C-alpha positions in Angstrom: -14.8 -23.8 -37.9 -11.9 -21.7 -36.7 -12.1 -19.0 -34.0 -9.2 -16.7 -33.2 -7.9 -13.1 -33.0 -6.7 -11.2 -36.0 -3.3 -10.8 -34.3 -2.8 -14.6 -34.8 -4.3 -14.8 -38.3 -0.9 -15.5 -39.9 -0.9 -19.1 -38.8 -4.0 -19.8 -40.9 -2.8 -18.2 -44.2 -1.5 -21.5 -45.5 -4.9 -23.1 -45.4 -6.1 -21.5 -48.6 -4.3 -19.6 -51.4 -6.5 -16.5 -50.9 -6.3 -16.4 -47.1 -3.2 -14.2 -47.0 -4.9 -11.5 -49.1 -8.1 -11.8 -47.0 -6.3 -11.3 -43.8 -4.2 -8.5 -45.3 -7.5 -6.7 -46.1 -8.7 -7.2 -42.5 -5.5 -5.7 -41.1 -6.2 -2.4 -42.9 -6.3 0.6 -40.5 -9.4 2.1 -42.1 -11.9 -0.7 -41.4 -14.0 1.5 -39.1 -14.6 4.1 -41.9 -15.0 1.8 -44.9 -18.4 2.2 -46.7 -20.9 -0.5 -46.1 -21.4 -3.0 -48.9 -19.2 -5.1 -51.2 -15.5 -4.4 -51.7 -14.0 -6.5 -54.5 -10.5 -7.8 -53.7 -10.1 -10.3 -56.5 -13.3 -10.5 -58.6 -15.6 -13.3 -57.6 -12.7 -15.2 -56.1 -12.3 -12.9 -53.1 -14.5 -10.0 -51.8 -15.5 -8.4 -48.6 -18.9 -7.3 -47.3 -18.9 -4.5 -44.8 -22.0 -4.6 -42.5 -23.3 -2.4 -39.7 -26.3 -3.9 -37.9 -28.0 -4.5 -34.5 -27.8 -8.0 -33.1 -30.9 -10.1 -32.7 -31.8 -13.0 -30.3 -30.4 -16.4 -31.0 -33.9 -17.9 -30.9 -35.0 -15.7 -33.8 -32.4 -17.0 -36.2 -31.7 -19.9 -38.5 -28.5 -21.7 -39.4 -27.0 -21.0 -42.8 -24.4 -22.8 -45.0 -22.6 -22.0 -48.2 -21.2 -24.3 -50.9 -19.0 -22.1 -53.1 -17.4 -19.8 -50.5 -15.7 -19.9 -47.2 -16.7 -17.1 -44.8 -14.1 -15.2 -42.7 -16.3 -13.2 -40.3 -14.4 -10.4 -38.5 -15.8 -8.1 -35.9 -14.5 -4.6 -36.2 -16.5 -3.2 -33.3 -19.1 -4.5 -30.9 -19.7 -8.1 -30.1 -22.1 -10.8 -31.1 -22.9 -14.5 -30.7 -22.7 -16.8 -33.7 -24.6 -20.0 -33.5 -22.6 -22.9 -34.7 -23.4 -26.6 -35.5 -21.9 -29.2 -37.8 -23.8 -29.4 -41.1 -24.4 -33.2 -40.7 -27.8 -34.0 -39.2 -29.4 -30.6 -39.8 -32.8 -30.4 -41.6 -33.5 -28.0 -44.4 -35.6 -24.9 -43.8 -34.9 -23.3 -47.2 -33.1 -25.3 -49.9 -29.8 -24.2 -51.3 -30.1 -21.1 -53.6 -27.2 -21.2 -56.1 -27.5 -17.5 -57.0 -27.0 -16.5 -53.4 -24.8 -19.5 -52.4 -26.9 -20.1 -49.2 -29.2 -22.6 -47.7 -31.1 -22.2 -44.4 -31.4 -25.0 -41.8 -33.4 -25.9 -38.8 -31.5 -27.1 -35.8 -29.9 -26.3 -32.5 -26.7 -24.2 -32.4 -24.1 -23.7 -29.8 -23.5 -20.0 -29.2 -19.9 -18.7 -29.8 -18.9 -15.2 -28.8 -17.2 -13.1 -31.4 -15.8 -9.9 -30.0 -13.9 -6.9 -31.5 -10.7 -8.1 -33.1 -11.9 -11.7 -33.3 -12.6 -13.7 -36.5 -14.3 -17.0 -37.3 -13.8 -19.1 -40.4 -16.7 -21.1 -41.6 -16.2 -23.8 -44.2 -19.1 -25.5 -46.2 -19.5 -28.2 -43.5 -20.0 -25.5 -40.8 -23.6 -24.3 -40.2 -23.6 -20.9 -38.6 -26.1 -18.3 -37.4 -24.4 -14.8 -37.3 -25.6 -11.6 -35.8 -27.1 -12.8 -32.5 -27.2 -10.9 -29.2 -24.8 -11.4 -26.3 -27.6 -10.1 -24.1 -29.4 -7.0 -25.2 -29.3 -5.9 -28.9 -26.2 -4.0 -29.7 -24.6 -2.3 -32.8 -21.9 -4.3 -34.6 -19.6 -3.5 -37.5 -18.5 -6.7 -39.1 -16.7 -7.6 -42.3 -17.4 -10.9 -44.0 -14.7 -11.9 -46.4 -16.0 -14.4 -49.0 -13.3 -16.8 -50.2 -14.1 -18.9 -53.3 -13.3 -22.6 -53.0 
């Protein structure tokens, strides 16, 4: 897992061939007004999901992992906690669903604050629980860029 601010994203662009395009998309000036839903950047290799939602308590969530995609989660506005734990040692709540590239896990997670202008990169070995409250429920606009492995 990597946690940083968008202003420093350039130092991570060499980690994957599609990261430069992913971060270029996240630097667009119109992120606050983009329509919700999927925005294709390079077919199934690279796409963004624009989300607006209210955060929920950490205790109400489950960890998730992906096998085919790396997540770059960027908060456009608001703030949330994301639970994080290494994949190793987690127990399966819902087995991996290939069609959705997701499995849900039981297990404890350490909360990490993701604020406006911050991003987190989650690799397949990073279990994560996005969309959690920093206190009371709050509105968040987030973009998740899916980067194919």
